[in-house]
N, C-alpha and C positions, 0 to 999 in steps of 0.2 A: 504494500500500500504506500509505503514511503517513496519507493521508486516511481510509482504511478503519479503521486502528487508532485514529486520533483519534476517529472516529465511534463505534466500538465501546467505547472506554474511557469515553465520556461517558454510557453507559447507566446507569440507576438500578439498581444491583446489590442494593439492599435488599429488593427484592421477588422475587429469584431463589430457587428451590428449591436444595437442595444439589447436585442433579445439573446444574442450570443453571449454578451457580457453577463447577463443574468444567468444563463445556463452554465457558464463558466464558474461563476461565484457559487451557484448551487452545487456544482460538482465538487468544488474544493471543500465546501461545508460538509457534504456527505462523506467525503474521504476522511475529513477530520473526525467526524462522529464515529465512523467505522473503525478508524485507527484507535480512538479512545476506548471504544468497547473491546477491541481486540487486546489492547494493553491491559485492561481490567481482567480479561480472561487469562491472558498469559501470566499475569502476576500470581495466579492461583494454581498454575500447573507447571510441571517440569518442562523446560525448554526442549522442544522436539529433538531427539537424537543426541542430546548432550550426554546422557548416561552411557550411550554406546560408543560414541566417537571421541569424546573428550573435549575440553575447553578450546584448544587451539583450532581444531577442525570445525567445531560448531561456530566459532567466531568467523573463520574463513568462509564457511558456507553462507553465513549471514551477509558478509561483505561481498561475496561473489554475486549473490542475489541482488544486492543494492547496486553493485557496480555495473549491472547490465543496463541500467538506465542512463539516459544522456545527461551530460553536463557535470558529472561528478567523477573525478579520477580518484581511485582508492588504492592505497598502499598498505599492506599488512605485513608486519615482521613479528616473528616469535623466536624465542631462544630459551633453551633450558627446560622446556616442558615436555620432555620425552616421557617422563613418568607422570601418571595421573595424580591429581590433587584429590583431597577428600571431596566427596560428592557435594556436600553442603557448600563448601568453599567455591567449587566450580560453578554451582548454580548462582551464588551471590555475585561472583565476578562477571559471569555472563550477563546477568541482569544490569549490572552497573555499566558494562560496555554497551549493551543494547540501548540503555537510556541515553548515554552520551552520544551515540550515533544518531538516535532519534532527534536529539536536540540540535545536532549539526544540520540534519536534513530539514528539520522543521523551521529553524530560526536563523541559521548562519548565512544562508545564501552562498555557501562555499562552492568552489570548483575543485578543490583538493582536500582529501581527508587521509590522514595517516593514523594507523592504530598499531601500537607496539605492545607486546605482551612478553615480559622477560622474567624468568625465575632466577633469582640470585640465591646464594646459600641460605639466607635467613628471611628473605622477603620476596614478594612478587611486585614487579613494577609494571604499571599500565600507563601508557602515554597515548592520549587522543588529541590530535592537532589538526586544525583546519585553517584555511585562508579566507574565512568569511568576514562578515561585518563586525565581529567582535561583540563584547558585552559592555554594558554600562559600567564605567570605571568606578562609580560611587560604591563604597562598601555596603553590602547588604541590599543593593538595588535589584539584583537578579536572584529571586528566591521562588521560583516556580515549584510546582509539585514534583516535577522530574528531578530538578536539582536537589530539592529537599530529600527525595527518596535516595538519591546517590549519596549525599552526605550522611544520611541515616545508616545506610548499609556499610559505608566505610567506617563510621564510628563504631558500629556493632562489631566489625571485624578488627577493631583496634588499629586501624590504619590511618594514614594521613592523605589529605587531598590539597593540592595547590592549583589554583586557577589563575593563569596569566593571560590577560586579554586587554586589548585596547581597541577602541572604536576604529573600524576600518583596517585593522591589522590582524584579524583572526584571533583564535583562542587556542591555548595549549592547556590541557588538564593533565596533571601528574599525580598519580596515585601510588602509594606504597602500602602493601598489606603484609604483615608478618605471616610467615607460613611455616608449617612443620618440616 
């Protein structure tokens, strides 16, 4: 759905008739509603395939699906995750990454997205970086449900999150999570 919305939002609306503009707006609203409902459902179930294929492959599959849409170049790097993490940790990390990606697609207007997932001896490092419009630089200005959910999950996992963003200069999110 995110790829469909991204594709739809990149249409040249200047040549639309008034009725086409209305149909366009309705389509975007319907996609937003469907995506919100899907997110609610997804939060209550295990991400498809994660238990079978593991975190790196599940994230790659997600990014491959999104990368099939126009206008967004995606780069994914992973290192040190040859062995599986505990299932609960994989689920939490997948959901954090999914929410970060959704935020980029929904808000950033980015043309490039990079996701890195690296296991160090005592922690997991996640980096999600985009070249989009950036976030409001005022402390506490951006606190939507998605970002609050991410912060909550990171806190629960006793991790840290650092968001570096400037208007017009993209956003980089750095997350470190202790791991067994």
